[in-house]
N, C-alpha and C positions, 0 to 999 in steps of 0.2 A: 842138250835135250832137257836137262833138269831146269835150266834157266828159261828155255823157250816155252815150256808148258805153262808155268805160272803167268807169263806174260799173255799168252793166249786166253787163259781163263779170266784174267783181269779185263782184257779187252771185251770179252763176251759179256761180263757182268756190267761193264760201263755202258755197252750198247743197249743191253736190256733195260738197265736202270734209267736210260735217257729216253725211253719210249714214251711218247705223249699219249695221255688218255684224256678224253673229253666226255662230258655228259651228253647223252643223245636222247632227245625227246621232242615232242610237238604238242601244241595246244592252240585252242581258239582264243585264248586270253593273252596276257602279257608275260606269263611266267610258267615254267614247267620244270619238273624234276625227273630225270631219267637215269638209267644205268650208265656206268662209265664204259667207254669203248676205246680200244687201242686204235690210234690213227694210222693210216697208211703213211709211208715215208714222205710223200710229197705234201701231206697236210700237216703243217707245222704249228698251227695255232688252234685254240678253241674259240668258237664264235657263237654269238647270239644273233639270230637272223629274224627280222620282223617284216611282215608283209601287210599291206592294206590294199584292198581292191574295192572299187566303187560299185560293184555289181554282185548279184548272187548272195548266197548264204555264207556264213563264216567269213565275213570280209576282213577280219583281223586275225592273223595267225603268227605264232612265234615258234621258232625251232632253235635247238641247241645242237651243235655238231662240230666235227673237225672241219677246218677250212684251210685254204691255201694262203701262203704269205701274200700280203699286199691288199687283201680284200677289205680290210678295215679302214683303209685310207681313201676309199672310193666315194664316200658320201652317199647321197640318195640315188638309188637306181630307179629309173623312170621308164615305164611302158605305157603308151597312150594310144588307144584304139578309137578315139573320137567318141561318138555316141554309144559305142559298145563298152565304154568304161576305161578306167586306168588301173594299173597295178604299180604300187610303189614299194620299194624294199630298201632295207638298210642292214649292214652287217657291223656288229661291234665285237672286237676281240675281248677275251676275258681270260683270267688265270685264277686258279684256286677258288676261293670263296666268292670271287667276283662273278663266277659262272652261275652262282645260285640266285643272282639278282634278276629282277624283271628286265625285260627289254626296254631300253630308253625310248622316248618319243622319236618319231621320224623327223629328220631335218626338214625345214621348209622347202617347198618346191619352188624352183626358179621360174618366175613368170615375167622376166625382163622382156621388154619389147624386142621383137626380132629385127635385126638389121636387114634381113632378106627373107622373102617368103620361102618356106620349105613345105613340101607336101609328100605324103606317103600313102600307098594303098593300105586300107585298114579293114579289119573284120575280126570277129571272135566266134568260134563255133566248136562245139564238142563233137563235131563230125568232120569227116575229111573235106566235105564241100563247105566253102566259106564265101558268102556273098560280099564282095569287096565294094568299098566306096573310097574316094580320095578325100583325105583330111589335111588340114593345115596343122603343122607342128606348133604347139602353143608356147613352149618354153625356149629360151635362148640356148639351152644346152641340148635340146632335142634335135640333134644333128644327123641322126641315122634312121634308116628304115629297117625294120626287122620282119622276118617271116619265120615263125617258130612252129614246128610240127613235133609234137611229142606224144608219147603213149603212157597211159596209166592203166592199172587194172581196176575194174569195177568190183562191186561187192560179190559178184558171181565169178570173179577170176578171169573175165574176158578183157582183152586188150581194147582200149578205147583211144582213138586218135583225137587230139585237140589241136585246132589251128588258131594261131594268134598272129595278126599282122598289124603294124602301126608304126608310130614314131617312137624313138628311144634315145636315151643319152649314151655317151661313150662308156659310162660306168657299166651299163648292162653288157655292152660288147666285150669289155675288158675282163669282167668277172661274172660271166654267165653261169659258171658253176655254182655260185652262191646266191644267185637271184631267186632261184626256185628249185623245185625238184621234179623229176620225171625222167623218162627215157627219151632223149632227143633223137629225132630221125635225121638222116644225112642231108635231106633237102633244106634244112634250116640254114638261114644266112642273115648277115647284118651288113648293110651297105650305107655309104654316105647318102644322105637324102638328096633327092632330085637327080640321082645318077651321076653325082659330081666326083665319084671316087670309086675305088675298087673294093671288093669284098674284104672285110676286116679279118685278120688272121685269128685263128683260134676257134673257129666254129665247128671244127671236126670234133665230135664227141661233146659238143656244145652244151649249152646252157644248163640251166636249171638242173642243176647238178645231176644227176643221173640216177637217181634211185627212187624215188617214191612217187608220191602223188601230189601233184603240184599245188599251186596257188589256190587250189580248191580246198585247202585246208590240210592236206595230208603231207607228211614230211618224211624225209630220209632217215636211213638207219643210223 
């Protein structure tokens, strides 16, 4: 017992000492400074996330938060809703003082000519009803169609449903948690464009990480 107790205490100290903490903040510019937050076990890195959207106000947003492993290697995340606009995002991992730096510029978008025509239904609405149109996916990597339904709280505390449909690249499907923020609804899905494949895994509890107010400038805890 005399040997076992010190070993237990050492293990506890090591586990506590190894807990990752990341700055958490959001801004409409390229840099922000926020309080340090202890990350959940599945979030093993600190990240700087930047978004650019081609419509509305606050079209450039930066956030810092805990992120899941592998998000930093995904490159540019693309959502294309045709004439309704585009949303681009990128995640950069950081440690220590690196997390104090501004978000780096977004990588260039891939406009390589398509080998085959891909189309998706597209629309964007801050209401549940969204008037669809069929659009052509513009980039070689826009291989998927997405339908995203998420809720945010408005200034008066009411839940508001936003609908987003359009073309997307696989990076969005793989790391929806870090693409944006908001409470995703179960009907959201990601499929290979033109119905050529099955629903991509991982859309339960999906996208846009799950806590805050999305690409509209508001960000997670």
